[in-house]
C-alpha positions as CSV (number, residue, x, y, z in Angstrom):
1,M,66.7,45.8,-33.1
2,T,68.4,45.2,-29.7
3,S,65.8,43.1,-27.9
4,P,63.1,40.6,-28.7
5,F,60.7,43.0,-27.1
6,D,61.2,45.3,-30.1
7,L,59.2,42.8,-32.1
8,P,55.6,43.9,-32.5
9,E,54.5,40.2,-32.5
10,M,56.3,39.6,-29.2
11,L,54.6,42.6,-27.6
12,L,51.2,41.6,-28.8
13,Y,51.7,38.1,-27.4
14,I,52.9,39.3,-24.0
15,A,50.1,41.8,-23.6
16,R,47.6,39.0,-23.2
17,F,49.2,38.0,-19.9
18,V,49.8,41.5,-18.4
19,D,47.3,42.7,-15.8
20,H,45.5,46.0,-16.1
21,K,47.7,48.0,-13.8
22,D,50.8,46.9,-15.6
23,L,49.3,47.6,-19.0
24,L,48.8,51.3,-17.9
25,A,52.5,51.4,-17.1
26,C,53.6,49.7,-20.4
27,V,51.9,52.3,-22.6
28,R,54.2,55.0,-21.2
29,V,57.4,53.3,-22.2
30,C,57.5,54.3,-25.9
31,R,55.3,54.8,-28.9
32,Q,55.7,51.3,-30.1
33,W,54.7,49.9,-26.7
34,K,51.7,52.3,-26.6
35,E,50.4,51.0,-29.9
36,S,50.8,47.4,-28.8
37,F,49.4,47.6,-25.3
38,T,46.6,50.2,-25.7
39,P,44.1,47.8,-27.3
40,H,44.4,45.4,-24.3
41,I,43.6,48.2,-21.8
42,W,40.2,48.6,-23.5
43,T,39.3,45.0,-24.2
44,T,36.8,44.9,-21.4
45,V,34.6,47.9,-20.4
46,I,31.9,47.9,-17.6
47,V,29.7,50.9,-17.7
48,P,28.2,51.6,-14.2
49,E,24.8,53.1,-13.8
50,A,26.2,56.4,-12.6
51,W,29.2,56.5,-14.9
52,E,29.2,60.3,-15.4
53,S,29.9,60.9,-11.7
54,S,32.3,58.0,-11.2
55,P,35.9,59.2,-10.8
56,A,37.3,55.8,-11.7
57,F,35.4,55.7,-15.0
58,P,36.9,57.3,-18.2
59,P,35.4,60.4,-19.7
60,L,33.1,60.0,-22.8
61,D,35.7,61.4,-25.3
62,L,38.2,58.8,-24.2
63,L,35.6,56.1,-24.5
64,Q,34.7,57.2,-27.9
65,K,38.4,57.3,-29.0
66,N,39.1,53.7,-28.0
67,A,35.7,52.2,-28.7
68,R,37.1,50.1,-31.6
69,F,39.2,48.2,-29.1
70,V,36.3,47.0,-26.9
71,R,35.6,43.3,-27.2
72,E,33.5,42.7,-24.0
73,L,31.0,45.4,-23.0
74,T,28.8,45.4,-19.9
75,L,26.0,48.0,-19.9
76,Q,24.3,48.9,-16.6
77,T,23.0,51.9,-18.4
78,S,23.2,53.3,-22.0
79,Q,22.1,56.8,-21.2
80,G,24.4,59.5,-22.6
81,L,26.6,56.9,-24.4
82,S,25.3,57.1,-27.9
83,S,28.5,58.4,-29.4
84,F,30.5,55.7,-27.7
85,L,28.1,52.9,-28.7
86,E,28.1,54.1,-32.3
87,N,31.9,53.5,-32.4
88,C,31.8,50.0,-30.9
89,S,32.2,47.7,-33.9
90,S,34.3,44.8,-32.7
91,L,32.3,43.4,-29.8
92,K,32.3,39.7,-29.0
93,T,30.4,39.8,-25.7
94,L,27.5,42.0,-24.7
95,V,26.1,42.0,-21.2
96,V,23.0,44.2,-20.5
97,Y,21.2,44.6,-17.2
98,G,20.1,47.2,-14.7
99,K,17.3,49.7,-14.3
100,H,17.6,50.9,-17.9
101,V,16.2,47.5,-19.1
102,I,13.9,46.9,-16.2
103,E,12.2,50.3,-16.7
104,P,13.2,50.9,-20.4
105,Q,13.0,54.4,-21.8
106,P,11.6,54.9,-25.3
107,G,14.2,54.1,-27.9
108,L,16.3,51.8,-25.7
109,W,15.7,48.6,-27.7
110,V,16.1,50.5,-31.0
111,E,19.6,51.7,-29.7
112,L,20.5,48.1,-28.6
113,T,19.3,46.7,-31.9
114,D,21.5,49.2,-33.8
115,L,24.4,48.2,-31.6
116,I,24.1,44.5,-32.5
117,R,23.8,45.4,-36.1
118,R,27.1,47.2,-36.0
119,N,28.8,44.2,-34.3
120,P,28.5,41.1,-36.6
121,L,31.3,39.4,-34.6
122,L,29.2,39.1,-31.5
123,E,29.4,35.6,-30.0
124,W,27.7,35.9,-26.6
125,I,24.8,38.0,-25.4
126,V,23.6,38.1,-21.7
127,L,20.5,39.9,-20.6
128,G,19.1,40.5,-17.1
129,F,15.6,41.6,-16.2
130,D,13.2,41.4,-13.2
131,R,10.1,39.7,-14.7
132,T,8.5,43.1,-15.6
133,S,10.1,43.5,-19.0
134,G,11.9,41.6,-21.7
135,P,13.8,42.2,-25.0
136,S,11.7,43.7,-27.8
137,A,10.5,41.6,-30.7
138,S,12.6,43.7,-33.2
139,F,15.8,43.1,-31.2
140,L,15.2,39.3,-31.2
141,Q,14.2,39.3,-34.9
142,A,17.5,41.1,-35.7
143,L,19.8,38.5,-34.0
144,P,20.1,35.8,-36.6
145,E,20.9,38.2,-39.5
146,A,22.8,40.8,-37.6
147,C,25.0,38.4,-35.6
148,P,25.8,35.3,-37.7
149,N,28.6,34.3,-35.2
150,L,26.3,34.4,-32.2
151,K,26.7,31.1,-30.4
152,R,25.6,31.8,-26.8
153,Y,22.5,33.6,-25.6
154,E,21.5,33.9,-21.9
155,S,18.5,35.7,-20.4
156,S,17.3,35.9,-16.8
157,R,13.9,37.0,-15.5
158,G,12.6,38.2,-18.8
159,K,8.8,38.6,-19.4
160,Y,7.3,37.7,-22.7
161,N,3.8,39.0,-23.3
162,D,3.9,39.4,-27.1
163,P,3.6,36.3,-29.3
164,A,5.9,38.0,-31.8
165,Q,8.6,38.1,-29.0
166,V,8.3,34.4,-28.4
167,E,8.4,33.5,-32.1
168,A,11.5,35.7,-32.6
169,L,13.1,34.1,-29.6
170,M,12.5,30.6,-30.9
171,R,13.9,31.5,-34.3
172,A,17.0,33.0,-32.6
173,F,17.4,29.8,-30.5
174,S,17.5,27.7,-33.7
175,H,20.8,29.4,-34.6
176,M,22.5,29.0,-31.2
177,S,24.7,26.4,-29.7
178,T,24.2,27.4,-26.1
179,V,21.0,28.8,-24.6
180,S,20.2,29.7,-21.0
181,T,16.7,30.9,-19.9
182,R,16.3,31.3,-16.1
183,Y,13.3,32.4,-14.1
184,E,11.5,33.7,-17.2
185,E,7.8,34.2,-17.6
186,F,5.8,33.4,-20.7
187,A,2.2,34.7,-21.1
188,N,1.8,32.3,-24.1
189,S,3.6,29.0,-24.0
190,P,5.9,28.6,-27.0
191,Q,4.8,26.0,-29.6
192,F,8.1,24.0,-29.5
193,K,6.9,21.2,-31.8
194,Q,7.0,23.5,-34.8
195,W,10.7,24.3,-34.2
196,T,13.9,22.4,-34.4
197,F,17.2,23.5,-32.7
198,P,19.8,21.5,-34.6
199,R,22.8,23.5,-33.3
200,L,21.9,23.5,-29.7
201,Y,24.2,21.4,-27.6
202,E,23.9,23.1,-24.2
203,L,20.5,24.1,-22.7
204,T,19.7,25.7,-19.3
205,L,16.0,25.7,-18.6
206,K,15.3,26.9,-15.1
207,D,11.9,27.6,-13.5
208,A,10.1,28.7,-16.8
209,K,6.8,30.1,-15.6
210,G,3.9,29.7,-18.0
211,V,5.5,26.7,-19.8
212,C,4.0,23.3,-18.7
213,T,6.2,20.3,-18.2
214,Q,4.9,18.7,-21.4
215,S,6.1,21.7,-23.4
216,Q,9.4,21.7,-21.7
217,V,9.9,18.1,-22.7
218,D,8.9,19.1,-26.2
219,F,11.6,21.8,-26.2
220,V,14.3,19.4,-25.0
221,S,13.2,16.8,-27.5
222,R,13.6,19.3,-30.4
223,C,17.3,19.5,-29.8
224,P,18.8,16.5,-31.7
225,N,22.4,17.3,-30.9
226,L,22.0,18.3,-27.2
227,R,24.8,17.1,-25.0
228,H,24.3,19.1,-21.8
229,L,21.0,19.8,-20.1
230,K,20.6,21.9,-17.0
231,W,16.9,21.6,-16.0
232,S,14.9,22.5,-13.0
233,L,11.2,23.1,-12.5
234,C,9.2,25.5,-10.4
235,R,9.2,24.2,-6.8
236,E,5.5,23.1,-6.8
237,T,6.0,21.2,-10.1
238,M,6.9,17.5,-10.3
239,M,9.3,16.4,-13.0
240,P,7.7,14.2,-15.7
241,V,10.1,11.3,-15.2
242,Q,8.4,8.8,-17.4
243,E,7.9,11.1,-20.3
244,F,11.6,12.2,-20.0
245,C,12.8,8.6,-20.0
246,E,10.6,7.6,-23.0
247,R,11.3,10.6,-25.2
248,V,14.4,12.5,-24.4
249,P,17.1,9.8,-24.8
250,T,15.7,8.8,-28.2
251,A,15.3,12.4,-29.4
252,C,18.7,13.5,-27.9
253,P,21.0,10.5,-28.4
254,L,24.1,12.6,-27.6
255,L,22.9,13.7,-24.2
256,C,25.5,12.8,-21.6
257,Q,25.5,15.7,-19.1
258,L,22.6,16.2,-16.8
259,Q,22.1,18.8,-14.1
260,M,18.9,19.1,-12.0
261,D,18.6,21.6,-9.2
262,G,16.0,20.5,-6.6
263,C,13.6,19.1,-9.1
264,G,10.5,17.5,-7.5
265,L,10.6,13.7,-8.0
266,P,7.6,11.6,-7.0
267,D,9.7,8.6,-6.2
268,P,13.2,8.5,-4.6
269,D,14.2,5.9,-7.2
270,D,13.3,8.3,-10.1
271,V,16.9,9.6,-10.2
272,G,18.0,6.0,-11.0
273,R,15.4,5.8,-13.8
274,L,16.7,9.0,-15.3
275,V,20.3,7.8,-15.2
276,D,19.3,4.4,-16.6
277,S,17.6,6.0,-19.6
278,L,20.8,7.6,-20.8
279,S,23.2,5.5,-22.9
280,R,26.2,7.5,-21.7
281,L,26.8,9.7,-18.7
282,E,29.7,12.1,-18.3
283,L,28.4,14.7,-15.9
284,L,25.7,14.4,-13.2
285,S,24.8,17.2,-10.8
286,L,21.8,17.0,-8.4
287,C,20.5,19.0,-5.5
288,G,18.0,18.0,-2.9
289,N,17.4,14.5,-4.1
290,R,17.8,11.1,-2.4
291,I,20.6,8.9,-3.6
292,T,19.1,5.5,-3.0
293,N,20.8,2.1,-3.4
294,R,18.9,1.7,-6.7
295,T,20.1,5.1,-7.9
296,F,23.7,4.2,-7.0
297,S,23.4,0.9,-8.8
298,S,22.2,2.7,-11.9
299,L,25.1,5.2,-11.6
300,G,27.5,2.3,-11.4
301,R,26.7,1.5,-15.0
302,H,28.4,4.8,-16.0
303,F,31.5,4.6,-13.8
304,G,33.7,4.2,-16.8
305,T,32.6,7.4,-18.5
306,L,31.8,9.7,-15.5
307,Q,34.0,12.9,-15.6
308,S,32.0,15.1,-13.2
309,L,29.8,14.1,-10.3
310,D,28.2,16.6,-7.9
311,V,25.7,15.3,-5.3
312,I,27.0,17.2,-2.4
313,D,23.6,18.7,-1.6
314,C,21.7,15.4,-1.9
315,F,20.5,13.2,1.0
316,Y,21.6,9.7,2.2
317,V,24.8,9.6,0.2
318,K,26.7,6.9,2.1
319,S,30.4,6.9,2.8
320,W,30.9,3.5,1.1
321,M,29.3,5.0,-2.1
322,V,32.0,7.7,-2.2
323,Q,34.8,5.2,-1.7
324,Q,33.4,3.0,-4.5
325,I,33.2,5.9,-6.8
326,L,36.9,6.8,-6.1
327,E,37.9,3.2,-6.7
328,N,36.0,2.7,-10.0
329,C,35.8,6.0,-11.9
330,P,39.2,6.5,-13.7
331,N,38.0,9.4,-15.8
332,L,36.7,11.6,-13.0
333,I,37.8,15.3,-13.2
334,K,35.4,16.7,-10.5
335,L,33.8,15.0,-7.5
336,A,31.7,16.8,-4.9
337,M,30.2,14.5,-2.2
338,P,28.9,15.1,1.4
339,V,30.9,12.7,3.6
340,L,33.7,10.1,3.4
341,R,34.8,8.2,6.5
342,M,38.5,7.6,6.6
343,R,37.9,4.1,8.0
344,D,36.3,3.3,4.5
345,I,39.5,4.6,2.9
346,V,41.7,2.3,5.0
347,Q,39.5,-0.7,4.4
348,G,39.0,0.0,0.7
349,K,41.1,-0.3,-2.4
350,D,43.4,2.2,-4.0
351,W,41.7,5.0,-5.9
352,A,41.3,4.8,-9.6
353,A,40.2,8.5,-9.9
354,V,43.8,9.8,-10.2
355,R,42.8,12.4,-12.8
356,L,40.8,14.5,-10.4
357,R,41.3,18.2,-10.5
358,H,38.5,19.2,-8.1
359,L,37.7,17.2,-5.0
360,Q,35.2,18.3,-2.3
361,V,34.2,15.9,0.5
362,N,34.0,16.1,4.3
363,L,36.6,13.6,5.5
364,V,35.7,12.3,8.9
365,Q,37.9,10.2,11.1
366,T,37.1,7.6,13.7
367,L,37.6,8.8,17.3
368,S,38.5,6.1,19.7
369,T,39.4,6.5,23.4
370,T,41.2,3.1,23.4
371,M,42.8,2.8,19.9
372,K,45.0,5.8,19.1
373,S,46.6,3.7,16.3
374,V,43.3,3.7,14.5
375,E,43.3,7.4,14.2
376,V,47.0,7.5,13.1
377,E,46.4,4.9,10.4
378,E,43.4,6.7,9.1
379,Q,45.2,10.0,8.8
380,W,48.3,8.6,7.1
381,T,46.4,6.4,4.7
382,T,44.1,9.3,3.7
383,F,47.0,11.6,3.0
384,E,48.7,8.7,1.1
385,R,45.6,8.4,-1.1
386,L,45.3,12.1,-1.7
387,S,49.0,12.3,-2.7
388,K,48.2,10.1,-5.7
389,L,45.9,12.8,-7.1
390,T,48.7,14.8,-8.7
391,Q,46.3,16.7,-11.0
392,L,44.4,18.4,-8.2
393,R,43.8,22.1,-8.5
394,H,41.1,22.4,-5.8
395,L,40.9,20.3,-2.6
396,A,38.1,20.8,0.0
397,V,38.0,18.3,2.8
398,G,36.1,19.8,5.7
399,S,32.6,20.1,7.0
400,R,30.3,22.8,5.8
401,S,28.3,23.0,9.0
402,W,29.7,24.6,12.2
403,T,29.3,21.4,14.3
404,R,32.8,20.7,15.5
405,R,34.1,17.3,14.2
406,E,37.5,15.8,13.9
407,G,38.5,15.6,10.3
408,L,41.7,15.3,8.3
409,I,44.4,17.0,10.4
410,F,46.9,19.0,8.4
411,R,49.9,18.4,10.6
412,M,53.3,17.0,10.0
413,D,52.8,14.2,12.5
414,C,49.6,13.2,10.8
415,G,51.3,12.8,7.4
416,V,50.5,16.1,5.6
417,D,54.0,16.1,4.1
418,Q,52.9,13.3,1.8
419,L,51.0,16.0,-0.2
420,K,54.3,17.2,-1.7
421,T,53.2,15.6,-4.9
422,L,50.3,18.0,-5.3
423,T,52.3,20.5,-7.2
424,K,49.3,21.9,-9.2
425,L,47.1,22.6,-6.2
426,R,45.9,26.2,-6.1
427,V,43.0,26.1,-3.5
428,L,43.0,24.3,-0.2
429,D,39.7,24.5,1.7
430,L,39.7,23.0,5.2
431,G,36.1,23.9,5.8
432,H,34.9,23.9,9.4
433,S,36.8,20.8,10.5
434,C,38.7,21.0,13.8
435,Q,42.4,21.7,12.9
436,R,45.4,21.9,15.3
437,M,48.1,23.5,13.2
438,E,51.4,24.8,14.4
439,E,53.9,27.2,12.8
440,T,55.9,24.2,11.2
441,D,52.7,23.0,9.5
442,V,51.9,26.4,8.1
443,A,55.5,26.8,6.9
444,W,55.4,23.4,5.2
445,I,52.0,24.0,3.4
446,T,53.0,27.4,2.1
447,T,56.5,26.3,1.0
448,H,56.0,22.8,-0.5
449,L,52.6,23.3,-2.3
450,E,54.3,25.6,-4.8
451,N,51.3,26.7,-6.7
452,L,49.0,27.2,-3.8
453,I,47.4,30.7,-3.7
454,K,44.4,30.3,-1.4
455,V,43.8,28.6,2.0
456,E,40.4,28.6,3.8
457,G,39.4,27.1,7.2
458,V,39.8,27.3,10.9
459,F,43.4,26.5,11.8
460,Y,43.2,26.1,15.5
461,P,40.5,25.4,18.1
462,D,41.3,28.7,19.8
463,A,40.2,32.0,18.2
464,Q,43.3,34.0,19.0
465,R,45.7,31.3,17.9
466,H,43.7,30.8,14.7
467,E,44.0,34.5,13.8
468,E,47.8,34.3,14.5
469,L,48.2,31.4,12.0
470,A,45.9,33.1,9.5
471,R,48.1,36.3,9.6
472,R,51.2,34.1,9.3
473,M,49.8,32.6,6.1
474,R,49.0,36.0,4.6
475,L,52.5,37.2,5.3
476,L,53.8,34.1,3.4
477,G,51.7,35.2,0.4
478,M,48.5,33.2,0.8
479,D,45.0,34.5,0.2
480,V,43.3,33.6,3.5
481,P,39.7,34.9,3.6
482,V,38.5,36.0,7.0
483,A,36.4,33.2,8.4
484,D,33.0,34.2,9.8
485,V,33.2,31.8,12.7
486,P,30.3,31.7,15.2
487,E,31.2,32.8,18.7
488,T,30.2,29.5,20.1
489,F,32.3,27.4,17.7
490,F,35.5,27.5,19.8
491,D,33.6,26.6,23.0
492,N,31.8,23.6,21.7
493,P,33.2,20.0,22.2
494,V,34.3,17.9,19.3
495,L,31.7,15.3,18.4
496,S,32.8,11.7,18.4
497,D,32.4,9.4,15.4
498,W,32.4,6.0,17.1
499,E,33.7,2.9,15.3
500,D,30.6,0.9,15.9
501,D,28.1,3.4,14.4
502,D,25.8,1.7,11.9
503,E,24.4,3.2,8.7
504,E,21.2,4.5,10.3
505,D,23.3,6.4,12.9
506,D,25.4,7.8,10.1
507,E,22.3,9.3,8.5
508,D,21.1,10.9,11.7
509,E,24.5,12.1,12.8
510,Y,25.2,14.0,9.6
511,E,21.6,15.3,9.0
512,D,22.7,18.8,10.0
513,E,25.3,18.7,7.2
514,Y,22.6,18.1,4.6
515,D,20.2,20.6,6.1
516,Y,22.9,23.3,6.1
517,A,23.7,22.7,2.5
518,Y,20.2,22.5,1.2
519,E,19.1,25.6,3.2
520,E,22.0,27.5,1.7
521,Y,21.0,26.5,-1.8
522,E,17.3,27.5,-1.2
523,E,18.3,30.9,0.3
524,G,20.7,31.6,-2.6
525,E,18.3,30.7,-5.3
526,E,16.6,34.1,-5.5
527,T,19.0,36.8,-6.7
528,E,18.9,40.5,-6.5
529,V,16.7,42.4,-8.9
530,G,18.5,42.9,-12.2
531,T,21.4,40.6,-11.6
532,I,22.3,38.2,-14.3
533,P,24.1,34.8,-14.5
534,V,27.5,34.6,-16.2
535,P,29.2,31.2,-16.3
536,Q,32.3,31.0,-14.2
537,G,35.5,31.0,-16.2
538,S,34.3,33.7,-18.6
539,N,36.3,36.9,-19.2
540,V,33.2,39.0,-18.6
541,P,33.9,41.2,-15.5
542,N,31.4,40.5,-12.8
543,A,30.7,43.8,-11.1
544,G,27.3,43.1,-9.6
545,V,26.8,40.0,-11.7
546,E,25.8,36.7,-10.3
547,I,28.2,33.9,-11.3
548,E,26.7,30.6,-12.4
549,D,29.1,27.6,-12.2
550,A,28.3,25.2,-14.9
551,G,29.4,22.5,-12.6
552,T,27.5,23.5,-9.5
553,H,24.0,24.4,-8.4
């Protein structure tokens, strides 16, 4: 042995970190390398609908030969793949969606049932429909016995007409630790009270048609070990706040993570009542709700335990609220808020939230025609506060609307070089704020933020100059997406944020920011037919698959 790379154990360890293109090169080195690296080439297989005519997709005999190495399989069709599927025996993840399940041919669910029976190591199943079909009762009945290791089950837009389907689904859920049902339709509402789901600790229940709010509360209340609830109701339905507060915290004493996407609430203070009902709160994500003073007061009771807070798409979130959260939440990992005025940063205390990894907030400075020193102090102080967030991976500090406003200016003379401490930062999103970068600023950002891989934003208030700076960043190795900037953006004046604005003016001035965000959420809610949600961070390839961020809406 002349090299550590001759050790099979070393090759197997290294293979996990090699990308697909390099794996193909590695298998050509020698027989030993081929044996070590080949399984990793076949770990993930995505079968497109027209796989037989796809030049990039391997032929059937090669699929069959390497089927035993496949761990993550995505099927947009199963037609003509019987011999391949019969040899898949080590799957851990199965994703099924497309026309073949929307308009199933006879024998499809028998074939898929046989597939799961041959793969007892399955841990995660994801299914996608279009509300015209759903999994067969026999498939669902087979899950607990055939897949004893199955922990996670996700289904989108399924239709359940058969009571046997529903009963089998409930029985399967009783063995799961994570369940997601999104936009599904039930002809017969499940009788949740006769079931208990002792292993379930994460539940996503989104727009379940045919299931009344009473039954949905019953479902949640039958999960004694639930920790994370993602719940939203059909748009015309009001959330049963009182029943939730009276039953759920008692039935689910471990519940500490709550996400509600645009749920209808009869009273703006109902969010505060929901927060008050929980004994501990680690994660809160809301969309389309008002954050009243009463709600903020209730939230303050959980400042010591909050790890993730996302209310970026909520209304009437005041700048002083954001500053207080940063001052008083030492365990925050993620924070997404609409607006923070830099004058509140200057007048406030140091931030306690120094463990933040993800920060998204529109930082707005005070524009003054008579006090230039005010602007300078705000810029330098804000950069100084940000420099203390040494764990940051993602920083987004600009507006999401195309109304031109002055924000945090990433220039050397404004103090950007204080960010040299952000050595773990990977994504910098400047949003639509008005930047005035020069070559020296671009050079500093791309050189001193050593782990930075992606920069987004508008870098100069002139279209041609912006493009020049974007090209420069790309040449220096940055991923810089092409900004879809409206033609009128560069011609519009920068709006002022006067020092003597009161809170009512604040709400009016930034109303377009909220409207933009909420409209974006509403438009993106309905997905294409047959697409499915896969939580971000998974290893499941997402060709044609809608990604659902557990931490976002």
